[in-house]
C-alpha positions as CSV (number, residue, x, y, z in Angstrom):
1,M,14.5,-92.3,78.4
2,R,14.2,-89.9,81.4
3,Q,15.3,-91.1,84.8
4,I,15.7,-89.4,88.1
5,V,18.4,-90.2,90.7
6,L,17.1,-89.2,94.1
7,D,18.4,-88.9,97.7
8,T,16.9,-87.7,101.0
9,E,18.4,-86.8,104.4
10,T,16.1,-87.3,107.4
11,T,15.9,-86.8,111.2
12,G,16.0,-90.5,111.7
13,L,15.2,-94.0,110.3
14,D,11.4,-94.4,110.6
15,P,8.7,-92.0,109.3
16,L,6.1,-94.0,111.2
17,T,7.6,-92.8,114.5
18,G,7.7,-89.2,113.5
19,D,11.0,-88.9,111.7
20,R,10.9,-86.3,108.9
21,V,12.7,-85.3,105.7
22,I,15.1,-82.4,106.0
23,E,16.7,-82.5,102.6
24,V,15.7,-83.8,99.2
25,A,17.8,-83.7,96.0
26,A,17.3,-85.2,92.5
27,V,19.3,-85.1,89.3
28,E,18.1,-85.9,85.8
29,L,19.4,-88.5,83.5
30,F,18.3,-88.6,79.9
31,N,19.3,-91.6,77.7
32,L,21.7,-92.6,80.5
33,L,23.5,-89.3,80.6
34,P,23.3,-86.5,83.2
35,T,21.6,-83.4,81.8
36,G,22.8,-81.1,84.5
37,E,19.2,-80.4,85.6
38,A,18.7,-80.8,89.3
39,F,16.2,-80.2,92.1
40,H,17.3,-79.5,95.7
41,S,15.7,-78.2,98.8
42,V,16.5,-78.1,102.5
43,I,13.3,-78.5,104.5
44,D,12.1,-77.5,108.0
45,P,11.1,-80.9,109.5
46,E,8.9,-79.2,112.1
47,R,10.7,-81.1,114.9
48,D,14.2,-81.3,116.5
49,I,17.0,-83.0,114.7
50,P,18.6,-85.6,117.0
51,A,22.3,-85.4,117.7
52,E,23.0,-88.8,116.3
53,A,21.3,-87.9,113.0
54,S,23.4,-84.6,112.8
55,R,26.6,-86.6,113.2
56,I,25.7,-88.5,110.0
57,H,24.5,-85.8,107.7
58,G,25.8,-82.6,109.4
59,F,22.4,-80.8,109.6
60,T,21.5,-79.1,112.8
61,N,18.4,-77.3,114.0
62,G,20.0,-74.0,113.0
63,D,20.5,-75.2,109.4
64,V,16.8,-75.8,108.8
65,A,15.5,-72.8,110.7
66,G,13.4,-70.7,108.3
67,K,13.5,-73.2,105.5
68,P,10.3,-74.1,103.7
69,K,8.1,-76.9,105.0
70,F,7.7,-80.0,102.8
71,A,4.2,-78.9,101.8
72,A,5.6,-75.8,100.3
73,I,8.0,-77.7,97.9
74,A,5.8,-80.8,97.3
75,D,4.4,-79.6,94.0
76,Q,7.7,-78.4,92.6
77,L,9.3,-81.8,93.6
78,L,6.5,-83.8,91.9
79,K,6.8,-81.6,88.8
80,F,10.5,-82.3,88.6
81,L,10.0,-86.1,89.1
82,G,7.3,-86.2,86.4
83,D,6.6,-89.7,85.4
84,A,10.3,-90.8,85.2
85,D,11.7,-93.9,86.9
86,I,13.3,-93.0,90.3
87,I,16.7,-94.4,91.2
88,A,17.7,-94.4,94.9
89,H,20.2,-96.3,97.0
90,N,18.0,-98.3,99.4
91,A,15.0,-96.9,97.5
92,P,12.3,-98.2,99.9
93,F,13.8,-95.9,102.6
94,D,13.5,-92.8,100.5
95,F,10.1,-93.7,99.0
96,G,8.8,-94.4,102.5
97,F,9.8,-91.0,103.8
98,L,8.5,-89.2,100.7
99,D,5.2,-91.1,100.9
100,A,4.8,-90.1,104.5
101,E,5.5,-86.4,103.7
102,L,3.1,-86.5,100.7
103,F,0.4,-88.1,102.8
104,R,0.7,-85.2,105.3
105,C,0.1,-82.7,102.5
106,Q,-2.7,-84.7,100.9
107,R,-0.8,-85.9,97.8
108,P,-0.8,-89.4,96.4
109,P,2.1,-91.7,97.2
110,L,4.8,-92.4,94.6
111,D,4.1,-95.4,92.3
112,R,6.3,-98.2,93.4
113,R,6.6,-99.4,89.8
114,R,8.8,-96.4,89.2
115,M,11.3,-97.5,91.9
116,I,14.8,-98.7,90.9
117,D,16.8,-99.7,94.0
118,S,20.5,-99.4,93.3
119,L,21.3,-101.1,96.6
120,A,19.4,-104.2,95.5
121,M,21.2,-104.1,92.2
122,A,24.6,-103.9,94.0
123,K,23.7,-106.8,96.3
124,T,22.9,-109.0,93.3
125,R,26.1,-108.0,91.5
126,F,28.4,-108.1,94.5
127,P,26.9,-110.6,97.0
128,G,28.4,-110.6,100.5
129,M,30.4,-107.4,99.9
130,P,29.9,-103.9,101.4
131,N,27.5,-102.1,99.1
132,N,27.1,-98.7,100.6
133,L,27.7,-95.7,98.3
134,D,31.4,-95.2,99.4
135,A,32.2,-98.9,99.0
136,L,30.7,-98.9,95.5
137,C,32.5,-95.8,94.5
138,R,35.8,-97.4,95.5
139,R,35.0,-100.7,93.8
140,L,33.8,-99.1,90.5
141,G,36.4,-96.4,90.3
142,V,34.1,-93.4,91.0
143,D,36.0,-90.5,92.6
144,N,34.2,-89.7,95.9
145,S,37.1,-87.8,97.4
146,M,35.0,-84.6,97.8
147,R,32.4,-86.4,100.0
148,G,32.5,-85.5,103.7
149,N,29.2,-85.4,105.5
150,H,26.2,-86.7,103.6
151,N,25.1,-84.2,100.9
152,A,22.1,-85.1,99.0
153,V,23.1,-83.4,95.7
154,L,26.6,-84.8,95.7
155,D,25.3,-88.2,96.7
156,C,22.9,-88.1,93.7
157,Q,25.8,-87.2,91.4
158,L,27.9,-90.1,92.8
159,L,25.0,-92.5,92.7
160,A,24.4,-91.6,89.0
161,Q,27.9,-92.6,88.2
162,V,27.7,-95.8,90.2
163,Y,24.3,-96.7,88.7
164,L,25.6,-96.2,85.1
165,E,28.7,-98.3,85.9
166,M,26.5,-101.1,87.2
167,M,24.4,-100.8,84.0
168,G,27.4,-101.6,81.9
169,G,30.0,-98.9,82.0
170,K,30.6,-95.2,82.1
171,Q,28.8,-93.3,79.3
172,P,30.7,-90.7,77.2
173,G,30.6,-87.3,78.8
174,L,29.4,-88.6,82.2
175,E,32.4,-87.7,84.2
176,L,32.5,-84.1,82.8
177,A,28.8,-83.7,83.4
178,A,29.0,-85.1,86.9
179,K,31.9,-82.8,88.0
180,S,30.2,-79.7,86.8
181,A,27.9,-77.8,89.1
182,P,24.3,-78.9,88.8
183,R,21.9,-76.5,87.2
184,M,18.9,-76.0,89.4
185,V,15.7,-76.1,87.5
186,N,13.4,-73.0,87.4
187,L,10.2,-74.9,88.1
188,D,8.1,-71.9,87.2
189,V,9.0,-72.4,83.6
190,E,7.4,-75.1,81.5
191,T,9.6,-78.1,80.8
192,V,11.3,-77.9,77.4
193,E,10.2,-80.7,75.1
194,R,12.9,-82.8,73.6
195,D,12.3,-83.4,69.9
196,A,14.0,-86.0,67.8
197,V,16.6,-84.5,65.5
198,L,16.7,-85.9,61.9
199,I,20.3,-86.0,60.7
200,T,20.5,-86.0,56.9
201,P,23.9,-86.8,55.3
202,S,25.2,-84.6,52.6
203,A,25.7,-85.7,49.0
204,E,29.4,-85.8,49.6
205,A,29.0,-88.0,52.7
206,L,26.7,-90.4,50.8
207,A,29.2,-90.6,47.9
208,A,32.1,-91.3,50.3
209,H,30.1,-94.0,52.0
210,E,29.3,-95.7,48.7
211,V,33.0,-95.8,47.8
212,F,33.8,-97.2,51.2
213,V,31.2,-99.9,51.0
214,S,32.0,-100.9,47.5
215,G,35.7,-101.4,48.4
216,K,35.0,-103.3,51.6
217,I,31.9,-105.4,51.0
218,K,31.3,-107.5,47.9
219,E,27.7,-108.2,46.8
220,A,26.1,-106.2,49.6
221,L,22.6,-107.6,50.2
222,W,21.0,-104.2,50.5
223,L,22.3,-103.2,47.0
224,K,20.6,-106.2,45.4
225,P,17.0,-106.0,44.0
226,P,14.4,-107.2,46.5
227,F,13.6,-110.9,46.5
228,T,10.3,-111.8,44.8
229,P,8.9,-115.2,45.5
230,E,8.0,-117.3,42.5
231,G,4.5,-116.6,41.3
232,T,4.3,-113.1,42.7
233,S,5.1,-109.7,41.2
């Protein structure tokens, strides 16, 4: 099961009034574990960044000068997203901004059936409580001490941990993978296919298992001959 945790930073709150994306990041989960694969790009929004937005995420006009426009990274982003479900905190906000950018460069919008809103999940689990990312990190024991200004890659890594905690608990290896530096995907290289690995036990392992079962379980059903209804063969 491949899923993508996604975050954006923007010039404001409403793409319909001309606000634009200035940063997009995404990290990959596979079978509920981070793989270390990530996508990240700072983007020239083709407009000024208001001071109030800079106070939130730290980006200024100088930070985005000379960066690629969204149209230049759209295909790479869509390739990384693939057909995976997309997890975002207040996902309609991120989807709305990405759809507006995709519309500008004549790409189809993201399928809303892929959207997983971790904020909606948190409101259901913790009704009436603060459910922003920092509050959830504190509540669920996720270390966010390195978080200063908003940073899309770090926010994705933290949200991945929060999401997996809300899904039922931290998975083995999650903390180690989340603390390691994300490996940015070379999107010019075809995605590696993940094939199922068949694990065949050795003769020694099978013999040890048989000894263990015979000592612990009497009349194991799977060791009996198959039941044959009367009148059949």
